[in-house]
N, C-alpha and C positions, 0 to 999 in steps of 0.2 A: 283538928290538930293535924290530919293528914295534908291539908292544903298548906299549913304553916311549914311542916317538914319539906315538902315539895318546892316551896317558895325558897326555903332556906338552901336546899340542895341547888336549886338553879342559881341562886346567888352566889353560893360557893364556887360553882363551876365557872360561872362568868368571871368572877375575881381571878381564880386560878389561870384561866385563859388569858385574861387581861396582863396578869403578871408575866405569863410566859411569852406573850406576844412583845411585851414592853422590853424584857430582858433581851430577847433576840434581836429587836431593832437596835439597842444601843450596843449590844455586842459587835454587830456587824459594822459599826462605824470607826472601830479601832484599827489602827493601820498596823500591819505587821511586816517584817521584812521576810517575804516567802521566795524561796527559789525551787527550782525542780531539778533533781539529779537525773531526769528523764531528757532534760535538754542536751542535745549533742554537744553544744559548746562551739568553741572556735577551732579551725585547723591550726595545728602547732607548725611552726616553721621546722624545716628539716636540719635542725641544728645538731641535736644529739641522738639521733635516731634514723633507722632506714624505714621506709615506707610511708603510711599515712596514719596521722593520729588526730584525735580531737580532744580538747581540754575544756572542762567546765569547772571554773573554780567555785565550789559552793560556799565555803566559809573560809576565811581569812583570819590568821592569828591577830590578836591585838592586845590592849592592855588588860582585857577581861577574859580572853580566850587564849589559851596556850598552844593551840594547835590548828592546822589547815585541814581541810577536806576538799579534795579534787576528784572529779570523775574524769576518768581516761578512757578513750575508746580507741584501739589500735585495730586497724584492718588486717585481715590475714596477711601473712608474710611481712610483718612490720616488728621492729624491736628497738628498745632503748639501748644506749651504750652503757658499759659499766659505770656506776656511780655508787655514791654512799651518802648518808644523810647525818646532820649534826644531832638528830635525835631518833628514837625509835621510829620506824615507819610501819603501819599496818596496811595491807592490802585486802580488800574484800571483793572477790570476783563476784561480779552480780550477774554476767552474762558471757557466754562463749567458752573458749578454751586457749590457753596460753602456756608460756614456759616460764620459769623462775629459777635463777642460779645465784648462789653466793660463792665467792671467791674460795677456791679449794675443795668445794663439794660438787656432786653432780647435778646437772640441771633436772627439774622434774616438771611434770605436766600439772597444771593448774586447771580447774573448771569452776563453773556456777557453784557457789555456796562455799568455796574454800576461803579460809583466812590465813594470811601469812603474817608473822611478826618478824620483822628484819631489826636486829639490835643495832644501836647507833654507831655509826663509822664502819658498818660492814660492807664491804664493797659487793655489790650485785648487779643483777640486770634482769628485765622481765619483758614479755612481749606478747604478742598474738602466737597462735599456732600458725603453721605454714599454710593451713587450708580454712581456718576458721578466725573471726574476729574474737576479741576479748574486751570486755568492759569491767573496769574494776573502780573502787573508791579507794583513794589513797589517803590515809590519815597520817599526818607527820607534824612536827613542831618547828620552831625556829622561824626567822626571817629570812635566811639564806639556806634554805633546807637541803639542796643538792649541790654536791661537789663531783664533777665529771672527772673520771680517771683513764678510760681506755675505751678505744672504739670496739663494738661488736661488729666484726666483718661479716658481710652476707656468707662467705664461705664457713665460717664459724657457726652462724645461725643454722645454715643448711644442714650441717654435720649434727648439731643438736636436735633439728627437726626429724632427721632421718632416724636417729637413735629412739626418739620418743614416739615416734608415729607407728 
């Protein structure tokens, strides 16, 4: 009877192993669209900002997805111009230190771990800090999500940096 139980256990273990192996083999053959937010992206042209910035478009809105997710990295002493979006924008600061300001309010310091919700059609700007880079994930909707409204001058940025540092 002991031999039968041992044989049965061996058979069961062999079958479980075979099932796990086969499942693993077939699961590995599935194609997925995988991207990484850790990729720096491409250097953005200096159209609506001062300094150096890299953009990595992670997800784009389409018929089934209502929002975009873009990773942006701004080198120290870089800023976007004033702008607004046709939808709510969420910024998730994943690394570094930066500044954020909405029209009519004081600029604030933002750092890794902070999450900002900017309501639709609210003029605002965001940037790296004077001496540290910032990286954030921007979540926003719409096909034409950014409306540029006013330039953030180096003098204005420097004044904000002096107050916040």
